[in-house]
N, C-alpha and C positions, 0 to 999 in steps of 0.2 A: 541390779549391780551390787557387788559385795561392798561391805563397809570399807575395805582397804582401798577401793577404787573410787570412793565418793568424792575425794578431793582432787582427782585427776581431771584435767580439762577434757570434756567430751567433744565429739565431732559435731559442732554446730556452726552455721554460717556466722560471720561477724555481725551481720545485720540481716534483716529480712529482704534479701535480694537487692538489686540495684539496676537501674535502666542503662541500656547500651544504645547509642545512636550513631549510625554511620551516615555521612552525607557526601555524595558525589565522589566516592573513593575510586581512584585509578591506581593500577599497578602494572608496570611494564618491566619486562626482563630483556636484557640485551646480551646476545651471545653470537660471537663471530660477525658482528656488525648487523645482525638481524634483530629487529625489535619485535617482541611478542606482547600484544595488548591483552592481558589476561583479565583484568578488571576494567570496566569501561563505565565509570560513573555510578557505581552501585550505591543505593540507599537502603538502609535496613534499620529497624528498631526492634529491640527485645525489651519488653517491660520488666519491672522488678518482679522476680519470682515467676516469670512467664516461660512457657515452653513454645518456641517457634521452630517449625520444621522447615529446613531449606532444601528444596527439591530441584533437581535438574540432571540432565544426562552427563555422562563422563566428558570432561573437558570444558564444562560450562563455567568453571572458576570457583566452585564451591569450596574446595580445600584451600585454595589460595586466599579466598575471603576469610576463612577461619584462621589461617596462619597470619593474615594481616591483622585481624582482631587481636590475636594473641601477641602481636608485635614481634613475631619472628620475621616478618617483613614490615618495612616502613612504607606507608602509602606515598606514591609520587604526587598525588593531588588528593584533595578532600580532607575531611576531618573525622576523627574518632573520639567520641565523648563517652565517658563512663561515670555514672553517678554524678553527673554535672561537671566533671572535670575533663579538660582536653588532654588526652593521652596520645595524640597523634605523633608527637616527637619526644615523648617522655624518655628520660635517660636516668641512669644511676638508681638512686633510692626510689624515686617516683615510679620507675619502670618495675623495680622489684616488688613494690607494694601492689602495683596493678596486677602483676602476674600471680601474686598470692590470692587475689580475689577472683581472678579469671583463670580457670584451669582448662586443660585440654585432654580429651581421651582420643587417641589416634585409632585409625582403622584396623591396623594389624597389631593385636595385643602381644604378639611374640616379639616383633621388631621394636616395639616401643618400650619393652622392659629389658633392662641389662641382663644378659644371660649369665653373667658371672656374679650377680648379686642375689642374695636370698630375699624373700619377701620382706623380712624385717629391715634389711638395708635399703630396699626400694622405698619402703614407707618412711624410713628415717630421713632419707635424702629429700623427701618432699615436704618436710616440716618447715613452717616459717621460722625465721630467726628467733622469735620470742619463745619458741618451744624447743629450740635446739639444746637449751641448758637444762632440760628436764633430766632427772636421774634415769638410769636404764630401766628400773622397775616402773617408773611413771610412764616412760615412753612405751614400754611394752603394753601397759594397760591401755594407753591411748590407741596403739595399733590394734589391740584386741577389739576395742570399741568400733574402730573403722571396719575391720573384717566382719564383725557381727552385723553391722549395718548393711553390708553388701551380701549377706547370706553365706559367708564362708565360715561355717561352724563345724566343730569347735575350733576357734581361731588358733589355738596352740598347735594344731596339726599343720597349719599353713605357714607360720612364721619362719620356720627353718627351711622351707622348700624353695627350690629354684624354678624359674619359669618353665624349663623343659620338663619338669615333673608334674606340671599342671595341665589340665585339659584347656581347650580354647575358651570355653565359658568361664572357667576359673581364672584364667589369665586376664580376661576382660574385666572380671569382678575385682581383681587386684588393681587393675588400672583405674577403676572407679574409686576403690578405696584410697589409692594414692592421691587422686584429685580431692577426695574428701578431707584427707589429712591436712591439706592446705587451707581448710575452712573457706571454701569458695562461695561467692555470691552467684557466679555464673560458670557453667561447664559447657565447653564447646565439644560436642560429641560428633566426631567425623566418621560417619558410617560405622558405628561401633558394633553392629551385628552382622555386617556383610561377610565377615570371615568365619562366622560361627555356623554350626549345624542348625538346620531349621528348627529342630526340637529345643535348641537353647535360646533362640532369638527372643521368643516371647518373654522368657524369664528375665532377660536383661532389660528389655523395654519396660516391663512392669516394675523392675527395680528402680529405673529412672523416674517413673511416675510416682513411686512410693517416696523416694527421697525428696522429690519436689513438693509433695503434699505434706510430709512431716517436717522438713527443715527449710522450706522456702527457697531451695536452690533452683535457679533458673537454668534453662538449657537452650542452646542452639543445636538442634538435632539435624545433622546433615545426612541426606540419603538420596538415592535415585529412585526409591520405591514409594510411590504415591500412597499405597495402602498403609504402610507403617507410618508415613508422615501424618496421615489422618488419624491413626490410632494414638499417636503420641502427642502431636502438636495441638495447642489451642488455636494457633494461627499457622498458615502455610505461606511461605514466600517462594516463588518460582523463579529460578535463575536460568538465563540463557545468554551465552556469549559474553559473560562478564558483567551482566546487569540484572537487576531484579525487575521482571516484566509484569508480574502480578502478585498480589498478596491480599490476605483477608482471612476471615474465620475458616477453619479447616473444612467444615461441612459445606460452606458456601463455595469455596474454591473447587471442591470435587464435584458438586452437584450443579453449580451454575458458573462454570469456567467461562471467562470472557476472552482472554488472550488466545489467539490461534495456537500458540505453542503449548499452553496449558491444555488446550483441547487435544493437541497431538499426544501429549503424555497420557491423557485419559483414554484416548482411542487405542493406544498401545497396550493398555491393560483392560481388556473387556470386562464389563460388569453388567449382568443382566438386570440388576436393580438400579442402575444409574439413571438419574433424571436430569433434565435441563440441557442436555447436549445431543438431542436427537438428530440435529442437522449434520452431525459429523459424518454420517455414512456417505454424503454427497461431496464432502470436502476431500481434495486430493493434495497430499503433502509430498513434495519432491525435494531433491537436493540434499546438501550436507551443511552442517554448521560452518560459518565463515572461518577461514584460516586465521590463526592468532596474529599473523604478521600483516593481515589486511588492514588498511585504513578504510573504515566503513563510513560512508556518507548516508545518513538516514537511519532507518530501523534495521537492526542487525538480523531480524527474522525475514527480511524482504526476499531472501534467496530461496526460501522454502514455503512461504505463505501463499495459500490459494486465493487470498483476498487482496494481494498487493496492489497498491495504487501508485500513481506518479509521485504523490506526496511522500509515500513511504521511502522512496529512493532519494529524497532531497532533505527531509527534516527528521531529526530524532524526535520521537513522540514524547510528550510530557506525561507524567504520572497523573491520572485523573480518578476521582471517586466515581464508582459505577454502582454503588449499593451501600448497604450498612457495613461500614468498615472495610469494604473491598476497593482496592486500587488497581489500576491497570495502565500500562504504557502501550498504547495502541491507537493509531489514527482512526480506527473504526469507531471510536467513542469520543472523537473530538467534538 
């Protein structure tokens, strides 16, 4: 870095990560008198500077969970703790401070960037209040630092450009740079590579890993792809019908899946090297996920599970330890 930029604040997290804890989170939406139960008692933890991959099929509630963590939605029930503070109903200054430390990267990098703003303006609007008073030269140096960190070099080539002038991969890197400018402890990445060409996806995932290693930024990486979840996440949490049904170390979840739904996800992505789920060939999964307007009694996976029992139709399973760091919500392991 040049001598002229030595006194400019660099893009570093305020502290080395912070833990996130969700307990029994419910979220319902009402439209036209119809109630949709999108989150049904979800529990989730993301440790300080940890990468957790949240996996599940479309409609399972992953994006709603992320938006609830971001406090774009307020939980109807349950609690949201961040760095030891209850932010479930935070308002005003407390909410603004929380959102400075927790940033979000959305799935569509074009829709999430204002098409009428240049990259410079996009980054400027993301700055926390204490940095808004920087002089233009200092701010530009700060923006250059952010763009360099996400691999957009030379940064001066990008500051004046608009989103439509960038490729999909470059737009997503701008979205990551925008989140970095807020000096986050945690980034919620909602399927950040699903809109990108296959050739660009690995680069963005490696960028996330690099930022985690260098700056201690934690991630909740949301995806429907179990392979990328295993590549990125230290832990995997599996979501179904608005609840976390299994979680644990990434390799353990993929190789020794316990919940029938996790096994279904693995079965849907054949891997000749997979171990620990050889009995899947004889399992028959039928049916569809429950309708969001349904009041479910018992386990939400009962309608598709080949191992369903009477107990599954009457009681919601509790989360139980089934191995080293592995937890599962299933009556098979009661």
